[in-house]
C-alpha positions as a Markdown table, in Angstrom:
| # | Residue | x | y | z |
|---|---|---|---|---|
| 1 | Met | 13.5 | 13.7 | -10.1 |
| 2 | Thr | 11.5 | 11.6 | -11.2 |
| 3 | Ser | 11.6 | 8.3 | -13.9 |
| 4 | Leu | 8.0 | 8.9 | -15.2 |
| 5 | Pro | 8.5 | 9.8 | -18.8 |
| 6 | Pro | 7.8 | 13.3 | -19.1 |
| 7 | Glu | 3.9 | 13.0 | -20.3 |
| 8 | Gln | 3.1 | 11.0 | -17.7 |
| 9 | Ala | 5.1 | 13.7 | -15.2 |
| 10 | Asp | 2.9 | 16.4 | -15.4 |
| 11 | Pro | 3.1 | 18.4 | -11.8 |
| 12 | Ala | -0.5 | 16.9 | -10.7 |
| 13 | Arg | 0.1 | 13.8 | -10.7 |
| 14 | Leu | 3.9 | 14.5 | -9.1 |
| 15 | Leu | 2.2 | 16.3 | -6.3 |
| 16 | Arg | 0.0 | 13.3 | -5.8 |
| 17 | Leu | 2.8 | 10.4 | -5.7 |
| 18 | Asn | 5.2 | 12.6 | -3.3 |
| 19 | Arg | 1.8 | 13.7 | -1.2 |
| 20 | Gly | 0.8 | 9.5 | -1.2 |
| 21 | His | 4.1 | 9.0 | -0.3 |
| 22 | Trp | 4.8 | 11.0 | 3.2 |
| 23 | Gly | 0.8 | 10.0 | 3.5 |
| 24 | Ile | 2.0 | 6.3 | 4.1 |
| 25 | Glu | 5.8 | 7.7 | 5.9 |
| 26 | Asn | 3.5 | 9.7 | 8.2 |
| 27 | Arg | 0.7 | 7.0 | 9.0 |
| 28 | Ser | 3.2 | 4.1 | 9.9 |
| 29 | His | 6.5 | 4.0 | 9.9 |
| 30 | Tyr | 6.7 | 7.5 | 11.8 |
| 31 | Val | 4.6 | 5.5 | 14.4 |
| 32 | Arg | 6.7 | 2.8 | 13.9 |
| 33 | Asp | 9.4 | 4.6 | 14.7 |
| 34 | Leu | 8.2 | 6.6 | 17.5 |
| 35 | Thr | 5.9 | 4.5 | 19.4 |
| 36 | Phe | 6.8 | 1.4 | 18.1 |
| 37 | Gly | 11.0 | 2.3 | 18.5 |
| 38 | Glu | 11.5 | 0.0 | 15.8 |
| 39 | Asp | 14.9 | 1.8 | 14.5 |
| 40 | Arg | 16.7 | 1.5 | 18.8 |
| 41 | Ser | 15.1 | -1.9 | 18.3 |
| 42 | Arg | 18.4 | -5.3 | 18.9 |
| 43 | Ile | 16.1 | -7.6 | 16.8 |
| 44 | Arg | 18.4 | -7.8 | 13.5 |
| 45 | Val | 18.5 | -11.5 | 12.4 |
| 46 | Gly | 16.6 | -14.0 | 10.7 |
| 47 | Arg | 12.6 | -13.4 | 10.5 |
| 48 | Gly | 12.6 | -11.5 | 13.7 |
| 49 | Pro | 12.7 | -8.0 | 12.7 |
| 50 | Ala | 10.4 | -8.6 | 10.1 |
| 51 | Ile | 7.9 | -10.4 | 12.6 |
| 52 | Met | 8.2 | -7.3 | 14.0 |
| 53 | Ala | 6.9 | -4.9 | 12.4 |
| 54 | Ser | 3.8 | -6.8 | 11.5 |
| 55 | Leu | 3.4 | -7.3 | 14.8 |
| 56 | Asn | 4.1 | -3.3 | 15.6 |
| 57 | Asn | 1.6 | -2.5 | 11.7 |
| 58 | Phe | -1.3 | -4.9 | 13.6 |
| 59 | Ala | -1.1 | -3.2 | 16.1 |
| 60 | Ile | -1.5 | 0.5 | 14.9 |
| 61 | Ala | -4.7 | -1.2 | 13.0 |
| 62 | Leu | -6.2 | -2.5 | 16.0 |
| 63 | Gly | -5.5 | 1.2 | 17.9 |
| 64 | Arg | -6.6 | 2.9 | 14.4 |
| 65 | Leu | -9.8 | 0.2 | 14.3 |
| 66 | Ser | -10.7 | 1.4 | 17.9 |
| 67 | Gly | -11.1 | 4.8 | 17.4 |
| 68 | Phe | -7.5 | 5.9 | 18.5 |
| 69 | Thr | -5.9 | 8.7 | 17.1 |
| 70 | Asn | -3.6 | 8.8 | 19.3 |
| 71 | Met | -1.3 | 5.0 | 19.6 |
| 72 | Ala | 0.2 | 5.8 | 22.5 |
| 73 | Thr | -3.1 | 5.8 | 24.1 |
| 74 | Ala | -4.1 | 3.0 | 22.2 |
| 75 | Leu | -0.9 | 1.1 | 24.0 |
| 76 | Arg | -1.9 | 1.5 | 27.7 |
| 77 | Ala | -5.7 | 1.2 | 26.7 |
| 78 | Phe | -5.0 | -2.3 | 25.0 |
| 79 | Ala | -2.4 | -2.8 | 28.0 |
| 80 | Gln | -5.5 | -3.6 | 30.0 |
| 81 | Pro | -5.6 | -7.5 | 28.4 |
| 82 | Arg | -9.7 | -7.4 | 28.8 |
| 83 | Arg | -10.2 | -4.1 | 26.7 |
| 84 | Ala | -7.2 | -6.2 | 23.9 |
| 85 | Leu | -9.1 | -9.3 | 23.9 |
| 86 | Ala | -12.4 | -7.7 | 23.4 |
| 87 | Ala | -10.9 | -5.3 | 20.2 |
| 88 | Ile | -10.1 | -8.5 | 18.5 |
| 89 | Gly | -13.5 | -10.2 | 19.4 |
| 90 | Leu | -12.3 | -12.5 | 22.0 |
């Protein structure tokens, strides 16, 4: 099901759009839910949820930029303050 007109909804484009959606889901949201436990978070009021999502996205980006493919491993590595500060250039 799509809102695209038929001339723009060729199979190749629909497949690209679908894969793009799931690529985002698998690279970001899945990690945020599984590793950071966002779905279980009790932070629910005000700007708290948005701030935590931003911090989690920052941690994921930092881990990936530092060469980690497993974010749980990255979190354990960055639990050492010196390593975390070095990763951000401090």
